[in-house]
Legacy VTK file of the C-alpha trace (Angstrom):
# vtk DataFile Version 3.0
C-alpha trace
ASCII
DATASET POLYDATA
POINTS 507 float
79.109 13.373 49.635
80.596 11.904 52.784
83.467 13.227 54.836
86.080 11.374 52.800
85.024 12.706 49.400
87.509 14.889 47.593
87.106 15.121 43.805
89.965 14.039 41.587
90.466 17.585 40.323
92.052 18.380 43.665
95.071 16.305 42.716
98.053 18.207 41.332
98.500 15.824 38.405
94.886 15.776 37.263
95.639 16.598 33.653
95.080 19.753 31.653
91.343 19.966 32.333
91.807 19.398 36.079
94.649 21.891 36.123
92.479 24.516 34.429
89.689 23.856 36.923
92.076 24.389 39.819
93.270 27.725 38.453
89.708 28.834 37.648
88.775 27.954 41.233
91.751 29.949 42.489
90.664 32.994 40.474
87.158 32.735 41.949
88.207 32.470 45.588
90.823 35.207 45.132
88.149 37.488 43.689
85.996 36.821 46.746
88.947 37.600 49.031
89.558 40.817 47.108
85.876 41.771 47.398
86.066 41.376 51.173
89.353 43.303 51.475
87.980 46.171 49.407
84.742 46.227 51.392
86.658 46.615 54.662
88.311 49.837 53.444
85.864 51.233 50.882
83.373 52.448 53.485
85.774 54.800 55.294
86.207 57.047 52.282
82.416 57.470 51.874
81.622 58.177 55.539
81.065 61.955 55.007
78.625 61.220 52.176
76.735 58.630 54.260
76.532 61.005 57.218
75.268 63.842 55.043
72.750 61.766 53.078
71.344 59.693 55.961
71.709 62.158 58.828
73.517 59.459 60.821
74.870 60.198 64.264
78.561 59.761 65.083
77.778 56.556 66.982
75.875 55.133 64.010
78.697 56.067 61.642
81.164 54.313 63.928
79.011 51.187 63.974
78.767 51.110 60.182
82.480 50.308 60.198
82.842 48.627 63.604
79.802 46.357 63.221
81.365 44.696 60.198
84.711 44.192 61.951
83.116 42.769 65.112
80.912 40.266 63.263
83.810 39.317 60.997
86.306 38.706 63.805
83.805 36.880 66.012
82.767 34.431 63.279
86.042 33.630 61.523
87.129 30.610 63.560
83.610 29.193 63.423
83.473 29.760 59.670
86.715 27.885 59.169
85.525 24.917 61.211
82.147 24.814 59.420
84.069 24.461 56.145
86.052 21.546 57.575
82.825 19.832 58.676
80.283 20.563 55.932
82.577 21.146 52.950
84.656 24.184 52.086
82.984 24.711 48.711
79.492 24.527 50.233
80.276 27.004 53.023
82.155 29.300 50.622
79.143 29.471 48.302
76.830 30.102 51.267
79.133 32.897 52.426
79.489 34.617 49.056
75.725 34.345 48.459
74.946 35.845 51.862
77.587 38.535 51.390
75.960 39.540 48.099
72.484 39.731 49.685
73.860 41.767 52.607
75.584 44.127 50.144
72.233 44.707 48.423
70.603 45.443 51.790
73.392 47.943 52.560
72.981 49.616 49.182
69.214 49.952 49.546
69.187 50.803 53.281
66.420 53.302 54.085
67.905 54.544 57.376
71.130 54.331 59.427
69.761 51.543 61.626
69.144 49.307 58.604
72.600 50.096 57.261
74.255 49.148 60.566
72.286 45.865 60.771
73.123 45.056 57.144
76.822 45.716 57.753
76.781 43.312 60.723
75.171 40.674 58.488
77.771 41.397 55.805
80.585 40.820 58.310
79.028 37.553 59.452
78.773 36.301 55.861
82.366 37.337 55.199
83.334 35.194 58.213
81.878 32.182 56.385
83.474 33.078 53.041
87.002 34.239 53.845
88.376 31.253 55.844
87.472 28.931 52.974
89.806 30.806 50.604
93.026 29.608 52.244
91.455 26.243 53.105
90.512 25.584 49.471
94.006 26.598 48.348
95.619 24.423 51.031
93.468 21.387 50.160
93.628 21.823 46.363
97.255 22.715 45.645
100.254 20.519 46.553
103.062 22.004 48.708
105.384 22.727 45.783
102.752 24.971 44.135
101.548 26.810 47.224
104.426 29.296 47.184
103.264 30.637 43.831
99.636 30.676 44.978
100.399 32.489 48.231
102.420 35.002 46.219
99.266 35.767 44.252
97.301 35.953 47.494
99.778 38.462 48.917
99.466 40.575 45.784
95.661 40.531 46.144
95.957 41.580 49.802
98.182 44.510 48.886
95.954 45.576 46.000
92.791 45.347 48.084
94.257 47.286 51.013
94.652 50.490 49.034
92.335 50.114 46.038
89.334 50.108 48.403
89.688 53.799 49.322
90.454 54.672 45.681
87.413 52.804 44.385
85.250 54.284 47.141
86.452 57.772 46.249
85.672 57.310 42.561
82.212 55.828 43.130
81.323 58.578 45.616
82.652 61.414 43.425
80.862 60.106 40.339
77.491 59.943 42.177
76.236 57.316 39.720
72.516 57.685 38.932
72.261 60.112 41.846
72.820 57.248 44.293
75.537 59.088 46.264
77.399 56.479 48.389
75.214 53.465 47.605
77.265 52.128 44.632
80.124 51.262 47.018
77.912 48.390 48.187
75.940 47.680 45.000
79.159 47.040 43.049
79.427 43.756 44.980
76.248 42.392 43.378
77.546 41.438 39.895
80.844 40.218 41.376
79.075 38.103 43.995
76.582 36.606 41.534
79.402 35.693 39.124
81.393 34.147 41.975
78.366 32.112 43.065
77.678 30.759 39.557
81.293 30.061 38.590
82.238 28.777 42.047
79.496 26.139 41.952
80.965 24.906 38.666
84.729 25.079 39.116
85.514 24.768 42.841
85.991 21.172 43.968
84.670 20.067 47.330
86.957 19.146 50.209
86.405 18.358 53.886
88.370 17.192 56.877
89.351 13.528 56.277
87.467 12.416 59.390
84.041 13.417 60.677
83.993 16.461 62.975
81.257 18.108 65.021
80.635 21.808 65.574
81.787 22.861 69.036
78.890 25.097 70.133
80.384 25.844 73.567
83.653 26.830 71.887
81.736 29.046 69.429
79.993 30.778 72.330
83.205 31.338 74.314
85.261 32.644 71.381
82.438 34.983 70.289
81.896 36.268 73.842
85.631 36.780 74.421
86.130 38.676 71.177
83.102 40.892 71.767
84.256 41.664 75.326
87.653 42.680 73.948
86.689 44.473 70.722
83.498 46.307 71.754
85.192 48.491 74.423
88.102 49.163 72.056
85.677 50.258 69.355
83.450 52.437 71.533
85.974 53.445 74.219
87.000 56.875 72.954
83.429 57.887 72.094
82.249 56.971 75.605
85.226 58.495 77.405
86.914 55.166 78.260
84.497 54.120 81.048
85.492 51.706 83.812
83.211 48.956 82.512
85.254 48.908 79.305
88.453 48.041 81.151
86.567 45.441 83.224
85.198 43.908 80.026
88.643 43.720 78.381
90.123 42.135 81.513
87.189 39.717 81.624
87.920 38.752 78.005
91.234 37.288 79.151
89.353 35.124 81.675
86.979 33.947 78.944
89.880 33.105 76.633
91.499 31.154 79.473
88.274 29.212 79.948
88.172 28.624 76.177
91.643 27.081 76.173
90.786 24.823 79.120
87.510 23.703 77.535
89.081 23.094 74.109
91.735 20.890 75.709
89.008 18.770 77.345
86.893 18.760 74.179
89.813 17.635 72.028
90.631 14.774 74.381
86.979 13.697 74.605
85.876 13.525 70.950
88.618 15.103 68.808
86.351 17.901 67.496
87.410 21.140 69.220
86.662 24.486 67.586
90.314 25.538 67.969
92.850 22.792 67.391
95.285 23.525 70.227
97.801 21.068 68.797
98.415 23.660 66.057
100.245 25.811 68.592
102.757 23.008 69.117
103.792 23.612 65.498
106.502 26.234 65.983
106.015 27.875 62.586
102.275 28.271 63.238
102.610 29.665 66.775
105.350 32.124 65.796
103.495 33.168 62.649
100.300 33.844 64.606
102.233 36.136 66.985
103.767 38.039 64.064
100.378 38.256 62.323
98.759 39.781 65.422
101.419 42.440 65.947
101.494 43.193 62.212
97.727 43.775 62.362
98.250 46.308 65.169
100.683 48.302 63.013
98.383 48.269 59.988
95.350 49.208 62.106
97.138 52.295 63.384
98.625 53.341 60.048
95.667 53.132 57.676
93.206 55.014 59.899
95.676 57.735 60.874
96.871 58.080 57.278
93.305 58.667 56.044
92.609 61.254 58.763
95.917 63.023 58.065
95.225 63.436 54.351
91.506 64.243 54.409
91.206 66.219 57.647
94.733 67.402 58.390
95.673 68.379 54.828
92.110 69.005 53.604
92.480 66.792 50.544
89.507 65.387 48.658
88.660 61.698 48.913
89.802 61.191 45.323
93.186 62.818 45.869
93.743 60.789 49.021
92.853 57.591 47.165
95.169 58.368 44.246
98.035 59.140 46.627
97.933 55.515 47.798
98.406 54.016 44.313
102.256 53.794 44.548
101.882 51.912 47.838
99.452 49.446 46.290
101.686 48.772 43.281
104.758 48.310 45.477
102.985 45.828 47.790
101.679 43.756 44.871
105.023 43.622 43.059
107.065 42.834 46.171
104.619 40.154 47.364
104.890 38.134 44.149
108.671 38.487 43.963
109.093 37.636 47.636
107.426 34.222 47.559
108.517 33.098 44.120
112.135 34.302 44.039
113.448 35.486 47.395
112.032 33.240 50.119
113.092 29.957 48.450
116.656 31.289 48.425
116.945 33.384 51.582
114.098 32.088 53.783
113.212 33.972 56.961
115.678 36.784 56.220
113.286 38.083 53.542
110.505 38.630 56.089
112.885 40.291 58.535
114.202 42.522 55.762
110.578 43.442 55.016
110.030 44.604 58.609
113.178 46.757 58.507
112.350 48.182 55.059
108.815 49.073 56.170
110.192 50.736 59.306
112.618 52.731 57.130
109.734 53.916 54.932
107.792 55.005 58.018
110.785 57.016 59.292
111.174 58.727 55.894
107.460 59.585 55.979
107.862 61.141 59.447
110.797 63.239 58.205
108.913 64.438 55.110
105.746 65.275 57.058
107.808 67.408 59.444
109.880 69.084 56.729
107.091 69.996 54.297
104.259 70.503 56.808
100.904 71.511 55.333
102.411 72.100 51.876
103.446 68.467 51.355
102.416 67.145 47.929
101.222 63.719 46.833
104.365 63.121 44.750
106.541 63.818 47.784
104.736 61.031 49.655
105.475 58.562 46.857
108.994 57.663 48.077
108.095 56.624 51.646
104.916 54.915 50.427
106.840 52.835 47.877
109.450 51.867 50.480
106.702 50.925 52.962
104.844 49.002 50.249
107.933 46.984 49.355
108.461 46.137 53.029
104.825 45.081 53.487
104.932 42.973 50.310
108.025 41.135 51.531
106.117 40.181 54.687
102.477 39.571 53.856
102.654 36.734 51.300
105.475 34.586 52.733
104.094 35.047 56.252
100.887 33.244 55.288
102.982 30.551 53.624
105.132 30.146 56.758
102.131 29.932 59.097
100.358 27.206 57.086
103.381 25.327 55.721
103.430 22.609 58.414
99.698 22.573 59.290
98.004 19.154 58.808
95.511 19.294 55.968
92.556 18.225 58.128
93.013 21.360 60.246
93.395 23.802 57.330
90.036 25.466 58.013
90.686 25.960 61.719
94.197 27.282 61.008
93.121 29.758 58.323
90.265 30.940 60.530
92.751 31.632 63.318
95.065 33.504 60.943
92.276 35.829 59.854
90.925 36.191 63.396
94.229 37.294 64.910
94.742 39.685 61.989
91.357 41.263 62.760
92.104 41.289 66.485
95.409 43.021 65.762
93.651 45.584 63.593
91.066 46.212 66.323
93.830 46.681 68.883
95.549 49.096 66.510
92.326 51.052 66.007
91.887 51.218 69.773
95.437 52.500 70.178
94.704 55.325 67.711
92.840 57.024 70.554
96.123 57.072 72.489
98.847 57.498 69.857
96.956 59.951 67.605
94.007 61.619 69.335
95.893 61.538 72.622
98.269 64.270 71.377
95.525 66.407 69.809
93.513 68.901 71.849
89.769 68.299 71.842
88.953 71.947 71.095
90.812 73.320 68.091
90.273 76.467 66.071
89.868 75.778 62.323
93.384 77.087 61.640
94.830 74.729 64.262
93.308 71.498 62.902
95.838 70.938 60.098
99.043 71.395 62.158
97.564 69.386 65.057
96.664 66.453 62.825
100.093 66.577 61.163
101.739 66.418 64.592
99.481 63.529 65.628
100.316 61.734 62.370
104.060 61.928 63.012
103.594 60.743 66.591
101.468 57.768 65.504
103.977 56.785 62.810
106.655 56.611 65.481
104.591 53.879 67.122
104.216 52.072 63.785
107.997 52.078 63.365
108.352 50.609 66.862
105.825 47.873 65.985
107.943 46.942 62.947
110.947 46.580 65.271
108.972 44.196 67.497
107.946 42.168 64.423
111.602 41.923 63.334
112.484 40.366 66.702
109.484 38.009 66.752
110.464 36.669 63.335
113.538 35.008 64.843
111.052 32.388 66.128
109.940 31.532 62.576
111.630 28.597 60.801
114.656 29.659 58.775
112.910 28.333 55.702
109.251 27.334 55.110
108.902 23.559 55.248
108.196 23.134 51.533
111.479 24.844 50.680
113.596 22.626 52.922
114.899 19.374 51.475
112.990 16.492 53.009
110.868 18.678 55.307
107.099 18.854 55.438
104.930 16.062 54.060
106.904 13.232 52.458
105.863 12.563 48.834
104.764 8.995 49.660
102.658 10.191 52.560
101.094 12.874 50.390
100.224 10.380 47.685
98.787 7.976 50.259
96.630 10.735 51.725
95.331 11.682 48.269
94.413 8.053 47.571
92.578 7.873 50.895
90.556 11.053 50.369
89.897 10.611 46.633
LINES 1 508
507 0 1 2 3 4 5 6 7 8 9 10 11 12 13 14 15 16 17 18 19 20 21 22 23 24 25 26 27 28 29 30 31 32 33 34 35 36 37 38 39 40 41 42 43 44 45 46 47 48 49 50 51 52 53 54 55 56 57 58 59 60 61 62 63 64 65 66 67 68 69 70 71 72 73 74 75 76 77 78 79 80 81 82 83 84 85 86 87 88 89 90 91 92 93 94 95 96 97 98 99 100 101 102 103 104 105 106 107 108 109 110 111 112 113 114 115 116 117 118 119 120 121 122 123 124 125 126 127 128 129 130 131 132 133 134 135 136 137 138 139 140 141 142 143 144 145 146 147 148 149 150 151 152 153 154 155 156 157 158 159 160 161 162 163 164 165 166 167 168 169 170 171 172 173 174 175 176 177 178 179 180 181 182 183 184 185 186 187 188 189 190 191 192 193 194 195 196 197 198 199 200 201 202 203 204 205 206 207 208 209 210 211 212 213 214 215 216 217 218 219 220 221 222 223 224 225 226 227 228 229 230 231 232 233 234 235 236 237 238 239 240 241 242 243 244 245 246 247 248 249 250 251 252 253 254 255 256 257 258 259 260 261 262 263 264 265 266 267 268 269 270 271 272 273 274 275 276 277 278 279 280 281 282 283 284 285 286 287 288 289 290 291 292 293 294 295 296 297 298 299 300 301 302 303 304 305 306 307 308 309 310 311 312 313 314 315 316 317 318 319 320 321 322 323 324 325 326 327 328 329 330 331 332 333 334 335 336 337 338 339 340 341 342 343 344 345 346 347 348 349 350 351 352 353 354 355 356 357 358 359 360 361 362 363 364 365 366 367 368 369 370 371 372 373 374 375 376 377 378 379 380 381 382 383 384 385 386 387 388 389 390 391 392 393 394 395 396 397 398 399 400 401 402 403 404 405 406 407 408 409 410 411 412 413 414 415 416 417 418 419 420 421 422 423 424 425 426 427 428 429 430 431 432 433 434 435 436 437 438 439 440 441 442 443 444 445 446 447 448 449 450 451 452 453 454 455 456 457 458 459 460 461 462 463 464 465 466 467 468 469 470 471 472 473 474 475 476 477 478 479 480 481 482 483 484 485 486 487 488 489 490 491 492 493 494 495 496 497 498 499 500 501 502 503 504 505 506
């Protein structure tokens, strides 16, 4: 298959059989995205069991989670570009196959070192798999259908964000076959094998319409810059925030500057840069990337602090903490679907801004309840702020993706989706780094057992104040988004004739 091959099933009017194939393909890639989202969060809930069973040190435990995030963030842009070059279906299948193998290695790890190495491999394979999800959707579905598809994607994101801890809690509590924590990884095996088999049958291949080359210098610079930024953030608190960490993070800015300069030269020379800088001249893309980054910071702070508050501060079991998040998950999923399909076409950008304000309101209610009820707060009392926060997040997460990609040229879909995921991960890493300041920074290092609960509750309220402030910043940044996504504006986006001409050229 050459670089201009795109099967006829990719066309929106391909008939009933083609239409079924497209929706089967969507179900497969969404399942893969869900598997990745769950895997990001499922490990946290089982950390005590892993530490007890494997005798892992604190540093090793940290790297079980951080190694995945670092490999994932560092490889996302590269993974997106590889899909553009070699075929999104091919790279997706390679990613999901490798992710499944890495999951098996995690599940059968004989020591902490093997588990850490397997988690790094798992993150690298996810970096090949995840960018293809949005690229396949973007290349397979016409603009008028993408709103519905991105609504489903937003619902999957919301479901995966909270169902991971719940699933991890259940699998750990059940101790299936005496395997302790291992089923949290082994559960990926049947899902991954099914995705590999069905994906090879139903997903249609697509590539960039013109031949591209992999930018190895760009790959090196983006990987080095991300590692220099994320490694000190991940290890900083454990190591006492050494000077070299600050030097490394400052040096990352220099590397990113060099990356931009090189990519500009590379694009002018042969038109195959790793990062398509022309994307940032698309206002909706540039503004959406900024919102995505800051949103990731808020989520990075909230989810980690929330878990620590419930399990350490309140002394709840992993299962109770997981069940407490169910109302949040349901609210995100419901609001995400309604947002894209009903609200955004009518009200445009105002829906996303309303989401930021609603989420901030839920955070403020949570702060008030945590202060009022203290250590005696119950799961049902948390339901109200969690539902309000979930509705706010749902109003943002699905239409934001739609807004970022709505005006992106199809040939750069892989690069664009890789950037979206990368900045989300960078935002999360920044949020996790800030936890050391906004949460642990207000907690004394030496606490008597009776002081742990109140101290963690106080740290939780303080951290949520920062999350509310982040939502305010997002509200302001959203003024730079287009009032309506391009596909909802009469005459905007790709003209029907141009779309049809492009499909004839690539078919």
